[in-house]
PDB file of N, CA, C and O in Angstrom:
ATOM      1  N   UNK A   1       5.366  -3.595  -1.864  1.00  0.00           N
ATOM      2  CA  UNK A   1       5.897  -3.048  -0.646  1.00  0.00           C
ATOM      3  C   UNK A   1       5.957  -1.531  -0.765  1.00  0.00           C
ATOM      4  O   UNK A   1       6.070  -0.976  -1.858  1.00  0.00           O
ATOM      5  N   UNK A   2       5.881  -0.897   0.352  1.00  0.00           N
ATOM      6  CA  UNK A   2       6.037   0.556   0.431  1.00  0.00           C
ATOM      7  C   UNK A   2       7.305   0.839   1.220  1.00  0.00           C
ATOM      8  O   UNK A   2       7.655   0.096   2.137  1.00  0.00           O
ATOM      9  N   UNK A   3       7.985   1.907   0.861  1.00  0.00           N
ATOM     10  CA  UNK A   3       9.201   2.284   1.563  1.00  0.00           C
ATOM     11  C   UNK A   3       9.108   3.743   1.979  1.00  0.00           C
ATOM     12  O   UNK A   3       8.818   4.613   1.158  1.00  0.00           O
ATOM     13  N   UNK A   4       9.353   4.008   3.257  1.00  0.00           N
ATOM     14  CA  UNK A   4       9.450   5.376   3.753  1.00  0.00           C
ATOM     15  C   UNK A   4      10.910   5.778   3.585  1.00  0.00           C
ATOM     16  O   UNK A   4      11.784   5.296   4.306  1.00  0.00           O
ATOM     17  N   UNK A   5      11.161   6.650   2.643  1.00  0.00           N
ATOM     18  CA  UNK A   5      12.525   6.997   2.248  1.00  0.00           C
ATOM     19  C   UNK A   5      13.338   7.564   3.416  1.00  0.00           C
ATOM     20  O   UNK A   5      14.479   7.150   3.622  1.00  0.00           O
ATOM     21  N   UNK A   6      12.783   8.489   4.171  1.00  0.00           N
ATOM     22  CA  UNK A   6      13.534   9.153   5.239  1.00  0.00           C
ATOM     23  C   UNK A   6      14.062   8.166   6.283  1.00  0.00           C
ATOM     24  O   UNK A   6      15.201   8.291   6.735  1.00  0.00           O
ATOM     25  N   UNK A   7      13.241   7.190   6.663  1.00  0.00           N
ATOM     26  CA  UNK A   7      13.641   6.245   7.700  1.00  0.00           C
ATOM     27  C   UNK A   7      14.125   4.907   7.136  1.00  0.00           C
ATOM     28  O   UNK A   7      14.637   4.068   7.878  1.00  0.00           O
ATOM     29  N   UNK A   8      13.965   4.711   5.838  1.00  0.00           N
ATOM     30  CA  UNK A   8      14.301   3.452   5.157  1.00  0.00           C
ATOM     31  C   UNK A   8      13.453   2.287   5.673  1.00  0.00           C
ATOM     32  O   UNK A   8      13.858   1.128   5.582  1.00  0.00           O
ATOM     33  N   UNK A   9      12.287   2.602   6.210  1.00  0.00           N
ATOM     34  CA  UNK A   9      11.375   1.581   6.720  1.00  0.00           C
ATOM     35  C   UNK A   9      10.616   0.939   5.560  1.00  0.00           C
ATOM     36  O   UNK A   9      10.123   1.638   4.674  1.00  0.00           O
ATOM     37  N   UNK A  10      10.524  -0.379   5.567  1.00  0.00           N
ATOM     38  CA  UNK A  10       9.837  -1.122   4.522  1.00  0.00           C
ATOM     39  C   UNK A  10       8.558  -1.723   5.098  1.00  0.00           C
ATOM     40  O   UNK A  10       8.582  -2.345   6.160  1.00  0.00           O
ATOM     41  N   UNK A  11       7.452  -1.537   4.399  1.00  0.00           N
ATOM     42  CA  UNK A  11       6.167  -2.090   4.804  1.00  0.00           C
ATOM     43  C   UNK A  11       5.671  -3.005   3.688  1.00  0.00           C
ATOM     44  O   UNK A  11       5.388  -2.548   2.580  1.00  0.00           O
ATOM     45  N   UNK A  12       5.571  -4.282   3.982  1.00  0.00           N
ATOM     46  CA  UNK A  12       5.060  -5.227   2.985  1.00  0.00           C
ATOM     47  C   UNK A  12       3.542  -5.209   3.066  1.00  0.00           C
ATOM     48  O   UNK A  12       2.966  -5.567   4.094  1.00  0.00           O
ATOM     49  N   UNK A  13       2.893  -4.793   1.986  1.00  0.00           N
ATOM     50  CA  UNK A  13       1.438  -4.642   1.993  1.00  0.00           C
ATOM     51  C   UNK A  13       0.709  -5.769   1.276  1.00  0.00           C
ATOM     52  O   UNK A  13      -0.505  -5.911   1.430  1.00  0.00           O
ATOM     53  N   UNK A  14       1.425  -6.573   0.494  1.00  0.00           N
ATOM     54  CA  UNK A  14       0.804  -7.704  -0.204  1.00  0.00           C
ATOM     55  C   UNK A  14       1.879  -8.697  -0.586  1.00  0.00           C
ATOM     56  O   UNK A  14       3.026  -8.318  -0.823  1.00  0.00           O
ATOM     57  N   UNK A  15       1.515  -9.967  -0.648  1.00  0.00           N
ATOM     58  CA  UNK A  15       2.491 -10.967  -1.078  1.00  0.00           C
ATOM     59  C   UNK A  15       2.838 -10.790  -2.553  1.00  0.00           C
ATOM     60  O   UNK A  15       2.052 -10.232  -3.318  1.00  0.00           O
ATOM     61  N   UNK A  16       4.003 -11.261  -2.943  1.00  0.00           N
ATOM     62  CA  UNK A  16       4.435 -11.169  -4.339  1.00  0.00           C
ATOM     63  C   UNK A  16       3.551 -12.030  -5.232  1.00  0.00           C
ATOM     64  O   UNK A  16       2.883 -12.951  -4.762  1.00  0.00           O
ATOM     65  N   UNK A  17       3.556 -11.722  -6.516  1.00  0.00           N
ATOM     66  CA  UNK A  17       2.863 -12.564  -7.485  1.00  0.00           C
ATOM     67  C   UNK A  17       1.524 -12.045  -7.956  1.00  0.00           C
ATOM     68  O   UNK A  17       0.829 -12.745  -8.692  1.00  0.00           O
ATOM     69  N   UNK A  18       1.134 -10.844  -7.559  1.00  0.00           N
ATOM     70  CA  UNK A  18      -0.160 -10.299  -7.980  1.00  0.00           C
ATOM     71  C   UNK A  18      -0.047  -9.374  -9.184  1.00  0.00           C
ATOM     72  O   UNK A  18      -1.051  -8.812  -9.620  1.00  0.00           O
ATOM     73  N   UNK A  19       1.144  -9.206  -9.725  1.00  0.00           N
ATOM     74  CA  UNK A  19       1.320  -8.363 -10.901  1.00  0.00           C
ATOM     75  C   UNK A  19       1.597  -6.918 -10.529  1.00  0.00           C
ATOM     76  O   UNK A  19       1.512  -6.532  -9.363  1.00  0.00           O
ATOM     77  N   UNK A  20       1.930  -6.129 -11.537  1.00  0.00           N
ATOM     78  CA  UNK A  20       2.242  -4.709 -11.319  1.00  0.00           C
ATOM     79  C   UNK A  20       1.025  -3.913 -10.834  1.00  0.00           C
ATOM     80  O   UNK A  20      -0.111  -4.201 -11.211  1.00  0.00           O
ATOM     81  N   UNK A  21       1.281  -2.921 -10.001  1.00  0.00           N
ATOM     82  CA  UNK A  21       0.233  -2.016  -9.538  1.00  0.00           C
ATOM     83  C   UNK A  21      -0.197  -1.138 -10.704  1.00  0.00           C
ATOM     84  O   UNK A  21       0.638  -0.527 -11.371  1.00  0.00           O
ATOM     85  N   UNK A  22      -1.501  -1.077 -10.947  1.00  0.00           N
ATOM     86  CA  UNK A  22      -2.034  -0.265 -12.046  1.00  0.00           C
ATOM     87  C   UNK A  22      -2.992   0.820 -11.576  1.00  0.00           C
ATOM     88  O   UNK A  22      -3.398   1.674 -12.364  1.00  0.00           O
ATOM     89  N   UNK A  23      -3.358   0.793 -10.291  1.00  0.00           N
ATOM     90  CA  UNK A  23      -4.244   1.812  -9.730  1.00  0.00           C
ATOM     91  C   UNK A  23      -3.800   2.108  -8.306  1.00  0.00           C
ATOM     92  O   UNK A  23      -3.427   1.203  -7.560  1.00  0.00           O
ATOM     93  N   UNK A  24      -3.844   3.385  -7.933  1.00  0.00           N
ATOM     94  CA  UNK A  24      -3.361   3.814  -6.624  1.00  0.00           C
ATOM     95  C   UNK A  24      -4.106   5.079  -6.229  1.00  0.00           C
ATOM     96  O   UNK A  24      -4.197   6.014  -7.025  1.00  0.00           O
ATOM     97  N   UNK A  25      -4.644   5.126  -5.005  1.00  0.00           N
ATOM     98  CA  UNK A  25      -5.372   6.321  -4.565  1.00  0.00           C
ATOM     99  C   UNK A  25      -5.315   6.452  -3.052  1.00  0.00           C
ATOM    100  O   UNK A  25      -5.481   5.470  -2.328  1.00  0.00           O
ATOM    101  N   UNK A  26      -5.078   7.682  -2.573  1.00  0.00           N
ATOM    102  CA  UNK A  26      -5.106   8.002  -1.148  1.00  0.00           C
ATOM    103  C   UNK A  26      -6.504   8.440  -0.762  1.00  0.00           C
ATOM    104  O   UNK A  26      -7.212   9.036  -1.573  1.00  0.00           O
ATOM    105  N   UNK A  27      -6.913   8.154   0.466  1.00  0.00           N
ATOM    106  CA  UNK A  27      -8.181   8.673   0.989  1.00  0.00           C
ATOM    107  C   UNK A  27      -8.037  10.173   1.195  1.00  0.00           C
ATOM    108  O   UNK A  27      -6.921  10.690   1.234  1.00  0.00           O
ATOM    109  N   UNK A  28      -9.135  10.863   1.325  1.00  0.00           N
ATOM    110  CA  UNK A  28      -9.118  12.308   1.530  1.00  0.00           C
ATOM    111  C   UNK A  28      -8.350  12.722   2.770  1.00  0.00           C
ATOM    112  O   UNK A  28      -7.730  13.785   2.784  1.00  0.00           O
ATOM    113  N   UNK A  29      -8.380  11.905   3.810  1.00  0.00           N
ATOM    114  CA  UNK A  29      -7.679  12.223   5.061  1.00  0.00           C
ATOM    115  C   UNK A  29      -6.204  11.833   5.017  1.00  0.00           C
ATOM    116  O   UNK A  29      -5.424  12.241   5.878  1.00  0.00           O
ATOM    117  N   UNK A  30      -5.821  11.039   4.005  1.00  0.00           N
ATOM    118  CA  UNK A  30      -4.440  10.587   3.908  1.00  0.00           C
ATOM    119  C   UNK A  30      -4.117   9.417   4.815  1.00  0.00           C
ATOM    120  O   UNK A  30      -2.949   9.053   4.953  1.00  0.00           O
ATOM    121  N   UNK A  31      -5.125   8.817   5.437  1.00  0.00           N
ATOM    122  CA  UNK A  31      -4.876   7.726   6.374  1.00  0.00           C
ATOM    123  C   UNK A  31      -4.999   6.344   5.734  1.00  0.00           C
ATOM    124  O   UNK A  31      -4.623   5.345   6.348  1.00  0.00           O
ATOM    125  N   UNK A  32      -5.518   6.276   4.515  1.00  0.00           N
ATOM    126  CA  UNK A  32      -5.675   4.996   3.836  1.00  0.00           C
ATOM    127  C   UNK A  32      -5.169   5.099   2.400  1.00  0.00           C
ATOM    128  O   UNK A  32      -5.303   6.132   1.744  1.00  0.00           O
ATOM    129  N   UNK A  33      -4.586   3.999   1.933  1.00  0.00           N
ATOM    130  CA  UNK A  33      -4.104   3.910   0.557  1.00  0.00           C
ATOM    131  C   UNK A  33      -4.732   2.674  -0.077  1.00  0.00           C
ATOM    132  O   UNK A  33      -4.581   1.565   0.434  1.00  0.00           O
ATOM    133  N   UNK A  34      -5.433   2.866  -1.187  1.00  0.00           N
ATOM    134  CA  UNK A  34      -6.022   1.751  -1.928  1.00  0.00           C
ATOM    135  C   UNK A  34      -5.185   1.513  -3.173  1.00  0.00           C
ATOM    136  O   UNK A  34      -4.713   2.457  -3.807  1.00  0.00           O
ATOM    137  N   UNK A  35      -5.004   0.234  -3.522  1.00  0.00           N
ATOM    138  CA  UNK A  35      -4.298  -0.067  -4.750  1.00  0.00           C
ATOM    139  C   UNK A  35      -4.859  -1.328  -5.389  1.00  0.00           C
ATOM    140  O   UNK A  35      -5.458  -2.172  -4.722  1.00  0.00           O
ATOM    141  N   UNK A  36      -4.651  -1.434  -6.689  1.00  0.00           N
ATOM    142  CA  UNK A  36      -5.077  -2.605  -7.435  1.00  0.00           C
ATOM    143  C   UNK A  36      -4.001  -2.984  -8.438  1.00  0.00           C
ATOM    144  O   UNK A  36      -3.205  -2.142  -8.854  1.00  0.00           O
ATOM    145  N   UNK A  37      -3.980  -4.256  -8.826  1.00  0.00           N
ATOM    146  CA  UNK A  37      -2.977  -4.735  -9.765  1.00  0.00           C
ATOM    147  C   UNK A  37      -3.632  -5.169 -11.068  1.00  0.00           C
ATOM    148  O   UNK A  37      -4.854  -5.299 -11.146  1.00  0.00           O
ATOM    149  N   UNK A  38      -2.819  -5.391 -12.078  1.00  0.00           N
ATOM    150  CA  UNK A  38      -3.347  -5.804 -13.375  1.00  0.00           C
ATOM    151  C   UNK A  38      -3.953  -7.204 -13.326  1.00  0.00           C
ATOM    152  O   UNK A  38      -4.701  -7.576 -14.230  1.00  0.00           O
ATOM    153  N   UNK A  39      -3.648  -7.982 -12.297  1.00  0.00           N
ATOM    154  CA  UNK A  39      -4.221  -9.320 -12.150  1.00  0.00           C
ATOM    155  C   UNK A  39      -5.542  -9.315 -11.387  1.00  0.00           C
ATOM    156  O   UNK A  39      -6.126 -10.376 -11.165  1.00  0.00           O
ATOM    157  N   UNK A  40      -6.022  -8.144 -10.982  1.00  0.00           N
ATOM    158  CA  UNK A  40      -7.301  -8.048 -10.289  1.00  0.00           C
ATOM    159  C   UNK A  40      -7.211  -8.049  -8.774  1.00  0.00           C
ATOM    160  O   UNK A  40      -8.244  -8.018  -8.104  1.00  0.00           O
ATOM    161  N   UNK A  41      -6.004  -8.083  -8.210  1.00  0.00           N
ATOM    162  CA  UNK A  41      -5.835  -8.027  -6.759  1.00  0.00           C
ATOM    163  C   UNK A  41      -6.025  -6.583  -6.301  1.00  0.00           C
ATOM    164  O   UNK A  41      -5.538  -5.657  -6.951  1.00  0.00           O
ATOM    165  N   UNK A  42      -6.724  -6.387  -5.191  1.00  0.00           N
ATOM    166  CA  UNK A  42      -6.915  -5.047  -4.631  1.00  0.00           C
ATOM    167  C   UNK A  42      -6.735  -5.107  -3.124  1.00  0.00           C
ATOM    168  O   UNK A  42      -7.019  -6.125  -2.493  1.00  0.00           O
ATOM    169  N   UNK A  43      -6.259  -4.002  -2.551  1.00  0.00           N
ATOM    170  CA  UNK A  43      -6.064  -3.946  -1.108  1.00  0.00           C
ATOM    171  C   UNK A  43      -6.206  -2.518  -0.612  1.00  0.00           C
ATOM    172  O   UNK A  43      -6.062  -1.559  -1.369  1.00  0.00           O
ATOM    173  N   UNK A  44      -6.488  -2.402   0.664  1.00  0.00           N
ATOM    174  CA  UNK A  44      -6.599  -1.117   1.337  1.00  0.00           C
ATOM    175  C   UNK A  44      -5.641  -1.149   2.526  1.00  0.00           C
ATOM    176  O   UNK A  44      -5.741  -2.025   3.385  1.00  0.00           O
ATOM    177  N   UNK A  45      -4.715  -0.194   2.571  1.00  0.00           N
ATOM    178  CA  UNK A  45      -3.724  -0.123   3.645  1.00  0.00           C
ATOM    179  C   UNK A  45      -4.137   0.986   4.602  1.00  0.00           C
ATOM    180  O   UNK A  45      -4.373   2.118   4.182  1.00  0.00           O
ATOM    181  N   UNK A  46      -4.223   0.659   5.890  1.00  0.00           N
ATOM    182  CA  UNK A  46      -4.636   1.608   6.928  1.00  0.00           C
ATOM    183  C   UNK A  46      -3.398   2.181   7.615  1.00  0.00           C
ATOM    184  O   UNK A  46      -2.698   1.470   8.336  1.00  0.00           O
ATOM    185  N   UNK A  47      -3.135   3.462   7.391  1.00  0.00           N
ATOM    186  CA  UNK A  47      -1.990   4.126   8.022  1.00  0.00           C
ATOM    187  C   UNK A  47      -2.405   4.881   9.280  1.00  0.00           C
ATOM    188  O   UNK A  47      -1.579   5.577   9.871  1.00  0.00           O
ATOM    189  N   UNK A  48      -3.648   4.766   9.701  1.00  0.00           N
ATOM    190  CA  UNK A  48      -4.098   5.480  10.897  1.00  0.00           C
ATOM    191  C   UNK A  48      -3.620   4.795  12.173  1.00  0.00           C
ATOM    192  O   UNK A  48      -3.584   5.419  13.233  1.00  0.00           O
ATOM    193  N   UNK A  49      -3.255   3.518  12.082  1.00  0.00           N
ATOM    194  CA  UNK A  49      -2.753   2.775  13.245  1.00  0.00           C
ATOM    195  C   UNK A  49      -1.245   2.896  13.306  1.00  0.00           C
ATOM    196  O   UNK A  49      -0.568   2.846  12.280  1.00  0.00           O
ATOM    197  N   UNK A  50      -0.727   3.054  14.492  1.00  0.00           N
ATOM    198  CA  UNK A  50       0.722   3.119  14.686  1.00  0.00           C
ATOM    199  C   UNK A  50       1.283   1.720  14.769  1.00  0.00           C
ATOM    200  O   UNK A  50       0.642   0.838  15.340  1.00  0.00           O
ATOM    201  N   UNK A  51       2.489   1.481  14.204  1.00  0.00           N
ATOM    202  CA  UNK A  51       3.089   0.149  14.282  1.00  0.00           C
ATOM    203  C   UNK A  51       3.396  -0.237  15.732  1.00  0.00           C
ATOM    204  O   UNK A  51       3.724   0.615  16.558  1.00  0.00           O
ATOM    205  N   UNK A  52       3.284  -1.517  16.019  1.00  0.00           N
ATOM    206  CA  UNK A  52       3.542  -2.001  17.380  1.00  0.00           C
ATOM    207  C   UNK A  52       5.006  -2.275  17.580  1.00  0.00           C
ATOM    208  O   UNK A  52       5.414  -2.690  18.664  1.00  0.00           O
TER     209      UNK A  52
END
């Protein structure tokens, strides 16, 4: 999960059970966040869309 400290907003980006995050990188524009875990799970989070 990601947490925006200022607003205390929580964003769940993946279900539990995939292990600790071992890789993390922002796109050059800052609109996407890629991460991977020690169990081989990987995901890309798109922050360019506004929440509904």
